[in-house]
Every structure is written in structure tokens, then in C-alpha cells.
LUMLOVEX-771700 format. One record per residue (C-alpha): chain; x, y, z. Coordinates in nm, 4 decimals, padded with zeros to 6 digits. Example, Ala and Ser with C-alpha at 12.3 -4.5 7.8 and 13.67 -1.06 7.14 Angstrom:
<rs>
  chain        c1        c2        c3
      A   01.2300  -00.4500   00.7800
      A   01.3670  -00.1060   00.7140
</rs>
This chain:
<rs>
  chain        c1        c2        c3
      A   11.0507   12.5353   11.0648
      A   10.8026   12.5789   10.8452
      A   10.4505   12.4416   10.8599
      A   10.3197   12.1215   10.6833
      A   09.9392   12.2266   10.6923
      A   09.9359   12.3254   10.3061
      A   10.0537   11.9966   10.1997
      A   09.7706   11.8183   10.4057
      A   09.4901   12.0580   10.3678
      A   09.2416   11.9594   10.1188
      A   09.2974   12.0224   09.7583
      A   09.0460   12.1600   09.5103
      A   08.9289   11.9463   09.2311
      A   09.2041   12.0673   08.9426
      A   09.4086   12.1740   09.0957
      A   09.8287   12.0053   09.1111
      A   09.9548   11.8796   09.4607
      A   10.1672   12.1215   09.6580
      A   10.4440   11.8285   09.6746
      A   10.5838   11.6645   09.3924
      A   10.5941   11.2691   09.4634
      A   10.6771   11.1692   09.1510
      A   10.9924   10.9091   09.1372
      A   11.2419   10.9616   08.8638
      A   11.4897   10.7192   08.6744
      A   11.8422   10.7860   08.5514
      A   11.8519   10.6804   08.2031
      A   12.1451   10.4274   08.1489
      A   12.4309   10.4945   07.8513
      A   12.4734   10.2365   07.6387
      A   12.8628   10.1731   07.8390
      A   12.6374   10.1458   08.1417
      A   12.4183   09.8508   08.0285
      A   12.7274   09.7113   07.8843
      A   12.9356   09.6698   08.2112
      A   12.6194   09.5542   08.4055
      A   12.5815   09.2935   08.1360
      A   12.7533   08.9691   08.2751
      A   12.6088   09.0399   08.6461
      A   12.2569   09.0456   08.4898
      A   12.3101   08.7514   08.2728
      A   12.4418   08.5845   08.5713
      A   12.1625   08.6507   08.7601
      A   11.8818   08.6226   08.5569
      A   11.9630   08.3053   08.3292
      A   12.1846   08.1368   08.5052
      A   12.0683   08.1718   08.8419
      A   11.6941   08.1799   08.7102
      A   11.5934   08.4793   08.9049
      A   11.2887   08.6467   08.8562
      A   11.3082   09.0110   08.6979
      A   11.1846   09.2295   09.0030
      A   11.4321   09.0075   09.1964
      A   11.7113   09.0817   08.9535
      A   11.6222   09.4424   08.9340
      A   11.6126   09.4611   09.3508
      A   11.9593   09.2988   09.3551
      A   12.1211   09.5432   09.0821
      A   11.9920   09.8328   09.3114
      A   12.0591   09.7001   09.6286
      A   12.4497   09.5709   09.5446
      A   12.5743   09.7560   09.2302
      A   12.2986   10.1115   09.2618
      A   12.1895   10.0450   08.9180
      A   11.8475   10.1222   08.8496
      A   11.7918   09.9177   08.5876
      A   11.4115   10.0290   08.4406
</rs>
């Protein structure tokens, strides 16, 4: 079992973090966006949902991380 001490230890100014905590997003192809067009239109325009709600539904229901 590895120790978490290096991660918990204070960092000196200018030193990079011990753990890469950035999030990465997958860029979708034009075909992937096109396949979701009707779903996005239904949620955002027809159902008048907010953008953040539409994005959350796309991710939860379809596994599509819209950025």
C-alpha cells in the first residue's frame, strides 16, 4: 500500500502538484454531435430547460459530455 504523505505534504511555491487533478473532456466528432441534435433540441428548446440542466441530462442519460 502506498503512502499518501507526499500528497498531503505542503508544496513549496512553484512546485507542481503531486497529483494531476485536472479534468479532461473528450472532444466529440461532428457525427456524434449530429446524432444528439434532436435530443438537444428537444431538451433545450422544446422543453425550455436551462443549458446546465440539458448538459447534465445528456451526460446522465446518454453518456454524452457536452462542452
